N, C-alpha and C positions, 0 to 999 in steps of 0.2 A: 309855207306852213311852219308854224313854230315847233321847234324840236322839243320833245319831252325829255331828251337827254341834255337839254341846255336851258333849264328854267332860269328866268331873269337875264341878267346881263351876260355878255360873252365872257368866256373864260379860256385860259390856255389849258393844254393837256397837263394833268396833274404832275407836279414835279416829283422827281425821285427823292426819297428821304435822305437826310444827311447821313454821313457815314456813322456818326454816333447813334442816330436813331435806328439805322439798319442793324447795327450790332446789338443794340438793346432789344429790338423786336425779334431778331433771329435767336437771341439767347433764350427768349421766352418759349420758343417753339422747338428748340434743339435739345431739350432735356432728353437724356437717354440716347444721345447720338453715338455713344460707345457701342450700341447695338444697332444692327441694320434697321433703317427706318422702314416701316410698313407702307407700301404705296397705296394710294386711294383706289377704291373699287368703283369704276365707271360702268362696267358691263355686268348685267344681271345673268347669273347662271341659269341655264335651262332648268325649269322646275315644274313638277306636276302639281305644285301647290295652287291654292285658289287665287284668282285675281279679283280685284274689286269689281263688283257688278256695275256695269254701265247701264243707266236707265234707258230703256228702249224708247224711241220716239212713238208718239201716238200716230194714228192714221192721219190726223190733220197736220201734225208736225212733219210727218214724212212728205206730205204734199208741199209744205213750205220749202223743205229741203230740195225737192225735185224742181220746184219753180225757180229757186235761186241757182241751182246748178245750170239750168237752161240760160241763165242770165250772166254767167261768169264772164263772157267777153265784155259785157257792159261794165261789170264790177271792176275789172282790171284795166279798163281803158283810161287814157289820159292821166297816168300817175305822176305825182310830183317828183322832181329830181331830189337827189340827196340834199338835205338841209345843210347850209353852209356851216352852221355850228356843229352838226353831227360829223362833218368831214374831219374834224380834229380828232375824232375818237374811233373811227371805223377804218377797216381795210376795204377800200373802194373796189378792189379787184375781186372780192367775193361776190358771186352772182346773187341777184335778188331772189329768183325762183319763186315768185308768188304762186304760180300754178302748182308747184310742188307742195307749197304750204296749204293751199286751198283744197284740202282733201274732203271726202265725204264726212270723215270723223270730225274735222275742223268745223265744217258748216253745221254739223249736228250739235256741237258744243254751243255755238252761237244761237241756234234755234232753241235749245233748252234754256239757255241763260236769258233769252228774251221772251220766254213763255210762249213760244210758237207764234208770235205776232210777226207776220211777214214784213211789214214796213220797218219795224224796229230791228229785226234781224238783218235785213239788207243794209240798213243805215249803219248798224254796228260793224258789220263786216267791211263795208266800204271805208269806215273810219279807221279800222285796224289795218286795212290794206294800204291806205295812204300813210299811216304812221310807220309801217314797216318800210315802205318805199323811201320815206323821208329820213328816217333815223337809222335804218339797217341794224336792228338789235342783234341779229344773228352774226353780224360782221364786226361787232365791238372787238377791238384789239386787246389781247391779254396784257400788253405793257401799260395800257391806260388804266386798267383796274387792279393791277398787281398790288399797289400800295394799300388797297383796301383790305387785303387778306394776309398781310405779313405776319399778323399775330394769330391767324386762324380763327377769326371771329365768326365766319359764316362760310360754309362750303358744302358741296355735294359729295357724299361718300356712302356708297352702299345702298341697300334696299330694305324695305320693311317686309312684313309677313305676306303682303299682297303684291310684292314685286314692284312697289312704287319707289322711285328714287327718294332718298332721305337727304334733306338739307339740314345740317347741324347749325345751330345758332348759339354762340357763346357770347352773350352781350357784355360780360365783364372783360372781354378781350378787345373792346372797342379801341381803335387807334387813330381814327380820323374824325374830322368835323365837317368836311365839305359834303353837303347833302346830295348834290347832283351826282357826284361820283359814287357815293354810297348806293344810290338808286341804279346807276349803271352796273355796279357789281351784282346787285340783286337780279337785274334783267339778264346779265351774262350767265349767272348761275341757273336761272330758269331755262334759258336756251340750251345750256349744257345738259341739264336733266332731260329735256324733251328729246334731244338727239339720241339719248341712251335709254329711252323707254322701250321695253320689249313690246311686241304686238299684243294688243288687248289692254295695255296700260296707258292711261291718259292723265293721271294725276300725280302730284308729289306729296310727300309727307314732311312736315317741319318738326324737328326735334329741338326744342327750345329750352336751354338750361338757364334758369333764372335764380339759381341758388345765391349768386353774388350780384344780383341785379340791383341797379340804383339809377337815379336820374342822371348822375354824372357820367355813366357809361352807356346810356341808352340814346337812341335816335330821338329827334324832336317829334312832337305831335304832327307838325307840318310835314316832315319827311315821311312819317308813317302814313299820313293821309295820301300823299302823292303816290306812294308805293301801292296803296290799296286801290287808288284810281286806275293805275296802270294794270294791276292784277285783274280788276273787274272788267275793264274796258277792252284789254288786249290779250288777256290770258284767262278768259272765262272757263269755268268748269275744270280748272287745272289744280285746285287745292283739294287734296283728299282728306288730310287730317293735319291739324296743328296741335302738337302735343307739348304742353308746357310742364316741365319737370320742376317740382318743388317750388311752386309759386309763392313768394313772400307777400305779405300784406301790401307792401309798397307797390309791387307789380300789379296786384289785383286792383289797386286804386288807379294805376296808370291805364290798365285795360278798360276800366269803367269809363275813362275819358275818351279812349279811342273807339270803343265798341259802338257808339252811335253812328259811326261812319261805316260800319260793317253790315252788309245786308244779312237778313235772317238766315238764309241758306248757308252762308259762309260762317256765321256765328255758331251755327249748330255743329260745325266741324272742329271747333276748338275744344280741346280736352285737357284736363289737369291730372297730374300723376304725382303720387308719393311713392318712389320706387321700392321702398322697403315694406310697403303695405301689401299683404297677401291678397287683399281684395279691395276694390274701389270703395272709397268713402261714400256713404249715403246710397249704397247700391239698391236700396228699396225704392229710390226715387228715379224713375226712368228719365227725368229731365236733368239729372245731375251731370255736370261736365266731368266728374271724376271717373277715371278708368284705371284698370290694372295695366302695367307695362306690357304684359303678354298679349293683351288684346290687339296691340299694334306691332310689337317688335319681338323678335327672337333675341333673347339676352346675349347669345353668342355672336350676333351680328350687330349689336348695339355697342357703341364706343364706351370704354371704361369711364372716360371723362363725362359721359352722359348716363352713368349708372348701369352700364351693361358689362359684359365679360370680354369684349373684343379689345385686345391690347393696342389698338391703333392709337398713335399719338401724332398730332399734326406736326409735320416737318415742312417748312415752307419751301425749301429747295426741292425736295422730292415731289411735293404736291404741285408746285408750279411747273416743273418739268413735264408732268403729266398733262397739265392744262395746255401748255404750249404745243405739245405733241398732238393732243386731241384737236386743237384748233387748226393746225396744219393739215391733219387728216380730213377734217370736215370740209375745209376749203378745197382740198384736192378733189374730194368726192363731188362737190358742186360744180367744179370746173370740168370734171370728166363728164358729168351729166349734161352740162351745157354743150359740150362738144359731141 
């Protein structure tokens, strides 16, 4: 089975940056190092606040779910081994734990995404199970993807008003050109978010700063399409909201090129924000993508770099220590479960 972590020809594990590159990148993210760096927030505080409502399955959809649950032994039989290409990027000692992944909530997401059609749902689940067995997305090693975030271009940090993990995306901090490893970092981040969703939460929120967006610091359309394919095929019903801050005309043009590849349900989750506007533009139009910041975020838990009041500033050394520690803890938990 061809690995979705190794599009095209075989490649070596991404090389570490040169000393000069590392110093330059670290300098960009170490501003304010004279003050203690604020660590990232991976765990959601217990809150009495609302959670995003998860659409209940219809009676017919529930029957599909129960039918598929009865066929789990068949679904997880004869799985492929780890892809040879993927072995370069994963920790093979991390247990697969397909049974732990294949929860009622997981099956329900696939049922909803495939419109309750039994054959389509079963086929999609089997495809994702084979993909997880062959590529081990949950076992991607931090050292493989570290280079992708030395400048803090995209990372999980904190939660929105509905307790959904927030992934910040600062496209002007783009620092790499290798598309396959960029996709690995996106997948790693999604898996990290999923591990830290509180009960009742199934989706993530994207906070996308496009104030300094340009084609020179954006991913290619091909890479964006590959990511969307992985998101729709293997992480269905995982996107809660994609909030684009201060979108310039150039970004809107790029979005118009990518949007044909986005299904209507996902497209409806895209929102645009002008943070200093007290109310969303064109509020009288219910189909308008413009919203107020407060509809999705509490200003005090939104990073200052993304127009909020939270004084968090990305520090790579501090953030990556948290990533490495979290990976070790997640691995240990799976090993304990296996034993």
